[in-house]
N, C-alpha and C positions, 0 to 999 in steps of 0.2 A: 388487463390491457393499462388500466389506471395504475396497478402495481408498478409496472415497468416504466411507466412516464414519470411516475413518482421519482423513482429509482435513477433516472438520467438526469431528471432537474438535480437531484442532490450530487450527482456525479460531476455535475457541470459547475454547479456551485463552489465544490471543492476544487473544480479547477480553476476556476476563478481566484479562490483564497490562495491558491499555488501560485499564479500566475501576478498576483498583486504582491506577496511577499518577495517572490523574485524581481519584481522591477525595483524594489525598494531597499534590497538587501545584497548590494553589488560589491561591498568589502571582502578581502579574503579573510577567511577565519581557519583555526586551529579545531579539528574534528577527532576526539577523542573516543574510541571505543574499544577498551581494553580487553572487552568480553571474546570479541571476534581474534583478538590477538595480533591483527595486523598492525593497528594502530599503539600496542601497548609501549613501544619504544618511542617511534616516532609518529606522531599524530599528522593526518591529512591535512595538507593547508590546501584550500581551494574555496572557491566564491562560494558564500553562504545560500545563493539561490542554486546552485548545483547539489550540495549538498541535501539541501531540503528538497529539493527533486529526486534526489535518489533515495533519500528515507521514503518519500512519499508512493513512488515506483515499488519499492519493496513493500511497504502496507498495503497496496493495491494487488499487487500479485498473490502476497499471502492470502489477502481476504478472498479474493476469487480462487483460489486452490480449495480453501475453507471451504466455501459455499458449492464448489463443483463436487466436493466429496461428499457433502451430506444429500446427495442427490435421490437416493431412496435406497428400500430394503429390497432387491429384485429377487434374489433367493429365496426367501420365504412367503413371499406375497401368494405364488401360484400354489403352495402347498397346503392341504386342508388335512387335519387329522381329523380319522374316521371314530 
């Protein structure tokens, strides 16, 4: 129970940082990410806060998928060698 509360508080702290950065970075920027291929020729031009939110959202989704994927080893837990 304490572990869930600490994770929630940490997540809310990250959301606060994201909100703070978004409030103070309203200018448009050029975002170059040539590995993806879409911005290799022409950069994405958007608000710094919007790009920051997109990178944060991708990180949260990736972390969630990685955490959910390490749930356990169900197949070999019930089988015992004789």
